[in-house]
N, C-alpha and C positions, 0 to 999 in steps of 0.2 A: 719514442717517448712513452707511448701507451704501454709498451712491454715493461718499461721500468717500474710502473706503478701497479701492474697486475698482481694477482695473488701469488703467482710463482716467481715474480720478479725480484730483483735485488732489494728494492726499497721495502717490500713486505717482509723479506727474510731478515733484513737488518732490524726493522722495527719489532719483529717477533722476538729476536734475540735480546734486544734492549728490554722489552717487557719481561722476558724470562729472567734477566738479571735483576730487574726491579723486584720481582716476586721473590727471587732467591735471597736478595739482600734483606727483605723484610723477614723472611723465615729465619735467617741466620741471626738477626738481631733479637727476635722474640725468643728463640730457643737458647740464646746465650745469656739471657737475663739472670737465670741462676748460674753463677760463675762456674760451678762444677760441671755443667753440661756444655761448656764452650768447646771442649774437645770433640764431643759428638756432633756439634753443629759444624765444626770445621770439616770433619770426615764426611758428613752428609752433603755439605757444600761441594766438596771435591767430587763426590759421586755424581752430582747433578752436572757440574761443569764438564766432567769427563764425557758424559753421555751427550751433552749439548754439542761438544766438539766432534766426537767420534761418530755419533749416531743421529745427530740432529734432534735430540730429545726435546719434546715440548711439554711433557707431563711433569712439570717442576714439583708441584706440591706432593703428589703421591710418591714420586721417586725420592724426594728429600726425606719424608717421614719414614719410608721403608728402610732407608739406609741409617737414619737416625736411630731407629729402634734396634736394628740388627747390630750396630756397632757401639751402642750406648755404654755397655759394660767396659769393653776394652779401651775405648777412647777416654772414658772417665778415669780409669786407672792411670793411663799414661798422662793425661792432663793434670791429675792430682799430683803425680810425681814431679811434673814440670813446675807446678805452682810452688811446691816446697823448695825446689832448686832455685827458682827465681827469687823467692823470698830470702834465701840464704845469700844469694848474690847481691841483692839490694842492700842487705845488712852489711856485707863486706865492703861494697862501694861507699856506703855511707860512712863506715868506720875509716876507710882510707882517705876520704875527702876531709872528714872532720879533724883527723890527726895529721893531716898533710903528709900522707905516705904514698902519694901518687907517683913518686919516682923510685919506689922500692921494688925489690924482686917479688914481693907478695902481690903487687899490682899486676905484674906480668902474668903470674899464675891465675889470678882472678879474671884477667882479660881473656886468657886462653879458654878457661872454663865457660865464660860468657859466650864466646864464639861457638863453642861446641854445643851449648844449649840452644843458641839461636839457629844453628844449622840443623839440629835435631828437630826443632819446631817446624822448620819449613819443609821437611820431608815426611815426618812421621804420619800425619793424618791423611796425606795423599796415599802413602803406602798402605795404611789400614783400609782405605776405601777400595784398594785394588787387589789386595792379597789377604788370604786367610791364614795367618801365621800366629803362633803363640806370642805373647807380649815379650818374652825373652828373645825370641828369634827376630822380632821387629826391631828391638833395640840393637842387637848385634848387626843386622843388615844395614840399618840406617847409619850407624856409626862408621861403617866402611865407605859409604858413598862419597863424602867430601874428599877422601884421599884418592879415589879413583877419578873423580870428575871435579877438580878444584875450580875450574873456570866457570862452569855452569852453576856450581854452588855459590860462588861469589856473585854472579849475575842475579840469581834468585834472591840472595840476601839484600842486594842493592834495591831490587824492586820492592821488597818489603819495607826497607828502612827509609829510602829517599822520600816517599810521600809523607812519612812522619816528621822527618827533619824539616821539610819545606813548610809544613803547616805550623811548626813551632817557631818560625822566623818572625812572626808578628801576630798580635791578637786577632787581626782581621782574617789572616790565613787560618788560624785555629777555628774561628767561627765558620769560615767557608768549608774547611775540611770536615767539620762535624756535620754540616748541612749536606754535603755531598755523600758522606758515609751513611747517613740515614736513608738515602734514596737508592744509590747504586754503587757508591765508592768501594764498599767491602767486597761485593760480589764481582765487580770489574777487576779488582786486583787478583781475586781468586781465579777468575777466568784467565787472566794473563799468565799467572803462575802455572796454571794447568797446562797451557800450551807448551811451556818450557819443560815441565815435569814429564809430560807425555813423551816428548822427544828424548829425554834422558832415560826414562824407564824402558823405552823400546830398545835401547842399546843393551840393557841388562839381560 
């Protein structure tokens, strides 16, 4: 029992990881307040979680801001493009629902584009945190991934979407979800996605 609570024991390691995720969650929230820097915060978050899993990284703050600074330009360009695409998709979905066109061929096209954008989002910032490629090459490589690994792609998409769907089931769950997200929810999902993404990218 004493070994369980000692500095090198499992309890200490688990608590240290939880504290690291708490700090990471705070950093990601603060650096995402200007919406345009949200891409860079996602990339920096992946850099930290990759090192936490692979190297047992404990220098959360310095690692985060180093990655944030190094990838700010490219991540912001990619994120800005995704914001524009997301805005166009929202307008299209709003039009389809307003004019009762949800059974049309147009809706199928919009749904396909929405899935492509969602899949791109779940891969791109992890990719930027791992590799030094041009933005054009990033887009080309990320677009290929869902076709080569459809099952993992679907699993990652579900991990990202299911918590959002659950929190929207009732006002109480919305409040609870916001409360958890403020403290550790965002970084925990990031951490879980990193496990799956590392397994995927090791095959590439």
